[in-house]
N, C-alpha and C positions, 0 to 999 in steps of 0.2 A: 192138631191143635197140639202132638209131640213136636214136629217141625218147628213151626213156630216159635215153641222155645229153645231148641234147638240152636236155631239163627241165632233167636237175641239172643245169647252166651258169646257163639262167633263174633256179632255184629259189637257185642262187652269186650270181648278179651283182645281184641282188634282195636278199640279205645285203646283204653289198657294201656296196649302193650307201645301204643303213639303217643299217649301221659295225653289225651286228645280226651278227657271225659270230660271236661267243667265240671262245672258246683255237683254234689247232689240230686240239686230241682234237676237242673242241662241232662243231666245224666239221662233222670228218672226220666222226663221230655222226651228227650232219645229212645230209648229201650220205649216207650209208650207205655210205662205201666204210675204209680204211684211214689210219689217221694218216698213214705214208706213204704211200702215196698222194698224198698229198693234199700230201703237198710235189712229188713228183712231178709234179704238177697244176699246183701255183705255180710250180712252176721253170719250166717249161714257157710254160706265160700269158707272164711276163714273159720269160728270155730269147728265147724264141720267135716270140714274138705281141708280142711291146716293151706290155704292160696294165702298166700305173702301181701296181701294188701292193704296198700296207707293208702291213705289222703297225705300229699301238698299241699298247704293251704294256698299260700303267696303264689303259688300255681294253679293253683285250683283246679288240680286233676288227682285220680287216681291212678298209682304203680304198682308192678309188684318191685314188692323188699329182693328177689334175688332172680334172677333169671329163672323164664318159662312161660310156655300160656293154654290156657284152657282147653282139656281135649275132650268132645263129648260121643261114645258112638262104641259100636264093640269094636273090637283086639284080641289074635285070637296068637297064644304063644307060641313061642318058633321052636321049633323042632328038631331033636344034633341035627337033621336029612338038610331044615330050614339053612341051619350056619356050616355045611357045605360048601355052599354054591355061594356064599359071599366071596366076593373076591376084594382084597386091603389094595389102596395105593403103597409108598412106600414113604 
């Protein structure tokens, strides 16, 4: 079940970054959820996670108002040892 949720968010993120979500009802159908469920998720993304998400009614798509993407998973902090191994460009 958790993997299905993560996959849904990856799919959502890809559609948003491509600006290819369609209308709210079309997006809900693509995600396999109801339109009402989409609005609940959208509100939680914006209000609880501060995702900069907006809707363009002319293009009929959602988009991020700032550059970025949704990432769900485990991320460990970098240590000083990890930082010493990094190599930079010119």
